[in-house]
N, C-alpha and C positions, 0 to 999 in steps of 0.2 A: 602312627601317621597323624598329624595334626589336620584338621579339616580346613579346607581352603575356601575363599570366597569366589563365586562365579561372577565374571564380568558380564557387562551387557550383551557383548557379542555371543558369549556362551548360553545365556538365557535365550537369546533370540533362536539360535540354532536348535537348541533343545525344544522350545515351545513350537518352533517351526515343524520340527519332526512329528511331535505328539499331535500336532494340529492335523497333519497329513495323514497320519495312520487313522485317526479318528474319522477324517473325511472320506477315507476310502471305505470304512464301514458304513458310514451314511450314505455314500453314492451308490453302494451295493444292495443297500436294504430294500429298495424298491423290487429287486429282482428275486427276493426271498419269498416264494410264494407257497413253496411246497416243502415237505421233510427232507425230499431228495435234494432241492437247491440249497437248503441250509445245512445239511449233514453230508453230502457227497458231492456238491458242485454240479450234480446232473451230468457227470463226465463231459465236460465242455472245454476244458483248459487246453491251451496249446503247449507243444513240447517244451519250448525254452522256458517257459514259465514254470510248469511242473518240475522241471530239471533244477531250476534254482531254488524253487520251494522245497524240493526233495533234500538238498544239501542244507538250506538254512533252517529247516525244521530240527536239524542236527546241531545248529550253531547256537545252543543255549549255553548254559553254565558248563556244561561238558567240554564244550570246544574251547571257549576262549579263557575261562578261569580255570577249569580243570587241566587243560592241556598245558597252559603256562606254568600252572602248579607241578605238574609232572615233569615237565621239561628242566625246572629247577630240581625237583627231587630225585629223577632218574636219568636226565639227559637225553641225548639225541635217540636213544632206545625207545623214546616214547613215540617217535615216528613209525613204530610197528602198528601203532593203533590205525594207521593209514594205509601203509604200504603192504602189510601184512593182514591186518584186521578189518579192513574196508574195502579196498579196490577189488581183490578177487570175488568177494561176496556180492559187490554191487554188479559185477560183471555177469555171475551166475545169475542174480535176480533177474536181469535183462533177458538172458539168453533163455533160461530155462524156466523160470518160475512166473514171471509175468503172464505169458499166455494162458496159464491156469487161473490166476488171479482175475485177470480182465476177461478171458473167454467165459468163464463160469458165471459171470453177471453178479458175483457176490458183491455185497456192499460193504464187506469188512473181512478181515482175517477170519475171526471166528465163525462168520457165516459160511465161508469156504469149508472149515472143518466140519460143519454140520452137513454139508453136501458130502463131503467124502467119507465122513464117519458116522456121527448121529448127535443127537441133541446133548448128550452127556459131555462130550468132548468139547462141544461148542460153549457150554455153560461154564465148564472148568477153565477154559481158556479166557473167557470173557471176564470172569472174576478176577482171574491172576493178572489179566492184561490192564484191567480197571485200577486195580491196586498199584501196579507199576507205573501207570501214567501219573498216578496221583504223587507218587514219590519223585518221579522225574521232574515233574513240575515244581514240586516243593524245593527240589535241589535249586532250580533256576530262581525262585522266589528268594530263597535264603542268600544266595549269593548276591543278587541285586539289592536286596535290603542291607546287607553288610557293605556293599559298595557304597551306598549312598550314605550309610553312617560314617564310613571311614573318610571318604572324599568330602561330603558336604557337611557331616555333623548331624545329618537327619537322624531322628529317632527310629530305631531298628523297626517297630511296629508301624510307626506313621509311613516310613518308606514302603513296607509291605502292603499296606492298604492302598496307597495312592497308585503304585505300578499295577497291581491287582485290578484296580478300578479301571485303568486305561484298557487293559487287554479285555476285560468283561465287556466293555461298551462296543469295541469294535468287532469282537466275535459275536456278541448278541445281535448286532446290526446287520452284519454280511455274512456271518456262518464261515463255513470252510473257504469259500471263495475270497472272502475278506483276509482270512488268515494266510492263504495262499499268495495273494497279491502282495500283501504287506510284508511276507517273508521275502519276496523278491527285492523289495525296497531294502530290506535289512540286510540282504547279502552285500549290496554295494555300499551300504553305510559301514558295514563291520571293515571291507577292504579298505576303504577311504580313511577310515578312522585308525587302523592299527598299523597300516603301512608305514606311516611317518614314525611311530613309536619304535617299530623294528629299526628303521634307518637310523634314527638318532642314537638309539641304543648301541648299534654296531659301531657306530661313527664314535661314540664315546669311549668304548672299549679298546679301541684300535683296529677295528676291522675283524673279519672272520678269523684270521689267523692268530691274532693276538687273544682272542676269545678263547680259542682252543687250547692256546699255551696256558692260559690261566686256569683252566678248567682241568689241565693235566697236572698242575701243581695241587689243585684242590683235591683230586682224587687219591693222592698219595697219603693225604690226611684229612679226610672229610670232617672229622670231628671238630676241627678248628672253627667250621661255620655251622656247626651245629646240625650237619646233614646226616650224621651217624654217630653211634656212641663211640666214646674215646677207645682207641686200640685198634678201631676198624681202618683197614688199609685196602687199596684196589691198585690195580694196574693203571698206568697213566691215562689210558684210553677209555676209563669206564664211563666218563660222561661224553666222550665224542665219538665213540664208535657205536655203530647200531648192532653189529652181530658178534664181533669178536669177544666182548665180555659175556654175551649171553651163552655161547658155544664154550666158554671156558668153565660154566657151572654157577649156580646160584650164589656161590660164596664170592664170586668175582665181578658181580655187577649190584649196582645200588637197588635195582628192582627186585633182586633175589630170586630170579627165575631161570630155568635152564630151557634148553632148545625144545624139548618136548611141551612143556607148559605154553611156551610161546606160539610154537606152531599149531599144536592141538588145541590147547585151551583157549588161546585168543585168536589165532589165525583161522581156525575151523569151527570150534563150538561158539564161543561169543560172537565172532564176527559174522559167521552165517546166520546164526540165532538172531542177531539184532537186524541185520540189513534184509533178511529173506522173510523174516516172520513177524517182524515189529509193526503193528498196524500204523504208528505214528509216520514212519517214513513210506510204507507201502501205500498208504491213504492217497498221497501226492500223485504216485504213479497212475492210481486207479481213477484219479479225477481227470485224466487226460482224455483228449477227444476221440481217440481211435486206438486200435492195437499196436499200430507202429509207433504212435507217440508214447503210449505206455511203456513199451519195451525200451525205447530210446531215453526215456526219462533218468534212470540210473546211470546210463553212459554219459549223458550230459552233465549231471552232477559229478561223475567220477573225475573229470577234467580238473576243475578247480580243487577237488578234494585232494588230489594227489599232490598239489603243492602247498596246501594248507600248513603243513609242518613250519614252513619258513615264516608264516604270519602268527602261528599261535604257540609253537613249541620253543622257537629260537628265543622269544622275550624271557622264558624261564632261566635258559642257559645264560643269557645276558646278565640276569640278576644274580645268578652265582658268581660270575666272572666280576661283577661290580662288586659284590660283597668282599670277594678276595683282594680287591684293591683299596688300601687304607685311606688313599687320597681322594677317593670318590665319595667319602661321607655317605654311604648307601650300606643298607644290610636288607636281607630278605626279612620282610615284616615279621615281627613276634606275634603271638596269639593276641587277640582283642582283650584288653583288661580294663575294668572299669576305673573310672578317675577316683571313686573312693579307696580301691585297693591301691592306686598309686599314691593317694595322700597318705594312707597307712604306711606304706614303705618309706615315703620321704620322711615322715616323723620316726620311722626305726631307725633310718640313716642318722638323722640328726641326734637320736637318743643314745646311739651305740657308744659304750664306753672306750671300746677300743676295736681295731680293725683285726678281729679274729673269728674264728669258725662259728662262735656263737651268734655274731653279727650277721654272718653270711645265712645261717638258718633262720634266724628272726626277719630278715629281709625277704628271704624266699617264702617263708609263711605269709608274711604280709602281702606279697604279689600274687600267692596261690599258684605260682609256676617255678619251674626249675630254673636255677640261675647259675652263671658263671661265677665261680667262687673267686677267681682272680680279679675280676673286673669289680665285683662287689667291696672286695677287700680295698682295692684302689680308690673306689668312690668314697668308702668311709674314711679312709686315710685323707684324701683330698678335702673332703668336708671338715675334718678335725683341723687341718692345717690352716685352712682359710676357708671360711663358711661359705658355701655355694647358695646360689639362688634356688628356689623351688624349681624353676624351669630347667636349670643345670643338672639338678639332682634326678629329676624325671627323665631327662634325656640320657643320663648315665644308667639309670634303671632300665630304661628301654633297650638300650644297647647291652645289658648285662643278661637279659633273658635268654636262655639257653635252649630255646625251643623255637621252631619256624612255623608261621602260619602261611603255608605255600598259597591258599587261596587268595592272598593278599599281594602276590607277586606283580599280578598285570595292573592291578590299582595304583600300587606304588610306583611303578615305571610311568604310567600315564600321568600321575602327579610330578614326577621328577623332569619329564622332557616336554611337556605340552605347555606352551604359553596360552594366554586368552585367544580364544578362536579355535586353535588347534585342540585345546582342552575341551572346548565345547563339542568339537567333532568327535573326539575319542569317547567322551562320557555319553555322547548320543549314540554311538557305536555300541558301548556297552549295554546301555538300555535297550538297543535293538536286538542284541543277541539273547539277552534274558527274557524279553518279550516274545521274541520267536520262539524260545524254548517252551515258555508257558503257553502261549497259543496253540503251538502244535500239538502240546499233550492234551490240552483242555478239548480240541477239536476232535481228537482221537477217541477221548474219553466220552464226549457226549454222543458219538456215533455208536460206539459199541455199547454203551449203557441203554440207548434208546432202542435200537434195532435187536441187539443180541440178548438183552436181560428183560428191559421193560416189556417190548412188544411181543417177544417170544415167550415169556412166562408170567408176566403179570397183567397185561392188558392187551391180548391178541384182538385183532379184528376191529380195532377202533377206526376211526375217521384218520385220514392223512393229517388234517389240522390238529387233531389231538397229539399225534406224535410231533408235529411242528412245533407245538407249544411245549411238550414234554422235553424237546431237545434244548430249548431255551431255558427252561427251569434247571435241567441238568447241568448246563454250562456253568450256571451261577452256583450250584451245589459243588461242582468240580474245583471251581476257584476257591471256595471256602475250604474244602478238605485239602487243597494244596497248601493253603497258608498253615494248615496243622501240620503238614509234612516238613514245611520249611523248618520248623523248630526242631524236629528230629534230625535234619540234615545239617543243623548248625554244630552237632556234636563232632563233625568230621573236619579234619584240617585240609583236606583234598577232595573236591567234588568229584573227581575221577574215581577215587577209590570207592565211593558209596554207589555211583551210579553203576560201576561194574559189579558191585555186588548185588544190586537189584536185578541187573539183566542176567546175572548168573542164576538167581532164582527162578526167573519167568522164561527168559529167552532160550536158554541153553538146553532145558528137557524139552521145550516146544520144537526146537529144530529137530531132534530125533524124530519125535511125532511126525513132522512134516517130510523128512527125509524117507522114512518108511512109507508114510501114505502116498507120496507122490511117485515113487519109484518101485514100489512092491505092491501090487494089487491085492496080495493075500493078507494084507494088514487089515484086522478087524477092528471095528468100533470099540468092543470090549478091551481088546489089546491096546488100543490108542488111549483110552480113558485110564485104565489102571497104569499103564506105563507113564502117562503124563502125570499123573497124582503122584506116584512113587518118585518120579524125577524131582518134583518140586518139594515132596516130603525128605528125599535124600538130600536136597541142598540145606534144609534146615537142619537135619541131623549132622552133616558135615560142618556146618557153621557152628553147631553147638559143641563140637569137640575139637575145634581148632582155633588157633588164634595167632595173630601176627606179633612178631617181637615188639616189646614195648609197650603192648596194650594189657590192661588188667582184664579178667574173665568179666563178662557181662554183655552189654548190647553188641560189641564188636566181634562177638564170638567167645567160645569157650564156657558158655553159661551151664553146661551140664558137666563137662570134664575136658581137660585140656589134654587130648591125647597126641597132638601134633602141633608144634610152634613152625610158623612161617617167617622167612626173614622179613616180609613187608605186607600190608594189607593187599597190595596188588597181586603178589604171588598166592595168597590165600584165594583170592577172587578167581584167579586162573584155574586153580586145582578144584576149587568148589564147581566151576562150570564144568570142567571136564568129567567129575564125579556125577554130576546131575545128568549130564548127556548119555553117559555110559549106563547109568541106573535106568533111565527112561527107555533107552534104545534096547537093553537087554530084556526088560519086563515086557515091552511092546512086541518084540520078536517071539518070545517064548509063549506069550499068552495068545498072540494071534494064531500061532501053529496049534494051540489047544483048543481053539475056539471056532466055530463056523463063520463062513461069511454071510452077511445080511444083505449085501448088495452085489447085483450081478455085473457082469462086464459092461452091459448096455448102461446101466445106472452110473459107471464110473467114467463113462467116455468123456472126455474134457477134463477130468480131474486126476487122472493117472497118466503117467508119461507114455507107458507102452500101449495104451488104449486110446490115444489122442492123435489125430492126423497132424503131422508135423506142418508148421508154417513155412510156404515157400516164399522166399523174398527176392526171388533172382531179377525180378521186374523193378526193384528198388535199386537207385544208384548205390554204389559200394559204401559211400559214407553214410548211408541209412540203414545198412545192415547190421543188425546187432553182433552177429558173429564175427564179421570182419572188424568192426569198430572195438569190440571187446578184447580181440586179440591184440591189436595195436596198443591198446591202453595196457594190456598185462605186460607186453614188452618194455614199455616205458617204465613201468612199476619195477620190475626186475632189474632194469639198468639203475634206478634210484637206490635200490638195495645195494648194489655192488659199489655204486659212488661212495656210499657212506658205510661201507663194509667194516 
């Protein structure tokens, strides 16, 4: 994609948004007087605010860039990340787990683990969670820097610095409260910015029915759009049906997963591990003003979450349909290639003595990417017949690259459909989503590091002012470390693939620890610690012995030995999460039976389900009762699954 020039109206919208979020930080700065104010919002936020912040904290690169990328790469089956991999877990969090989190007065998830088990479990989870948040924040930063590079031509490093600086300023000023209120604004910006892109894209492809018809043709031979290797073929509904291709087996769907990996790996382990134990999202609910507000926070978030596939996944499906229509002059963007490589390839095309296999290899080597031999042969022949301009040759090279950069899908659609004004709104929505993800992870990181590592082990017993200033310093450290993680994330072509890998390492085994700890009072601290450690180590071992098809052994897996190859990186992630959960669950169970309890039933009151008085909410109207609202939401979720069966 060639960079485009912003018009004055685009700059006006963008600058107004940045000024507004900075203003929120400045306005809240005067209320930040204690470490509790800065790091936990002193539990004072109303339900509708925490609910929208709960979902918005998850609306970073994972949601907009990653889901659009997965929509193109895997089709409507990506909706399982919502209807299987989010809604049930959010309801479970509201009904069963928030009473423990909020009622225990814990300031973080690791602090709850200390209350339930011991310091060892808290320390291990704190370190693992801190690493995870840095990587998650880095994924958002990487996607944002690439966005600014592709759309506006900004230098990658410059874009990284500018946007990190904006997030740093408003989080430093207003702490968690600033991040939460900014996330509410970002939620509305995202909806307003992307709804027009979906509408215009669907209109361009001829509507929902025409899009599905195009995708059915693509599924029969996906290699024509470089979606799969040559010779791969699927049933016509591979991109348009959510369940039938999955039930048919991993060879029959582009995600390469079966029903067990989908339901157990995603729907149980990754889903419940993320939504129920990830302090990034739980922190928003813990900032609510009372227990009722805290329990209703995930339920408020579940309502828009249920319908977000139509906003974030459908653009990826539109991109595939457009690519299959030659008259639309569009393709899923290829990987980003430096202008120097393009210049070398242009020179190679001009110097080619004949349109043959040697010319194809030389051009591919110059670009550094896999190329479509037929298109390169045609380009060389066309240039020899009538010398093309450099611009024409470069466009031909762009179209001949036989790889897709899926994270570029949403950016390319914004550029294609948004005129001045609407482009500024969509660009601002993208910025809002990335800043939301960055701010959410940074505020979770500074809280866990300050309370669960620094205060607990390095500087206990200091003044509140000391921890308040420490939280601010750690905020800066978190931003800097996230920038380093952004460069690692740049090696993946789909943000969703890498974020699920990170969650598999950390959240999957942690959920096993929580499940046993909250619902089985016999679970011991020693069992939880060894089980959690073995679960995380098991993730590393599994990753080192497996790889996804098309990847070389190295940072994406198989670095010790390739014992198993999966059809896709997502399939590898699902099975890794399932393996980590089983390892942690098994070790925790066995070692707990072999070791003695160190905490009595009285110590565990309010921390274990069987020892905690049940909350009676009969005095609340029905629409405020989590069990009733959760049941209604679950029924709607089941209906959506059947509609797109």
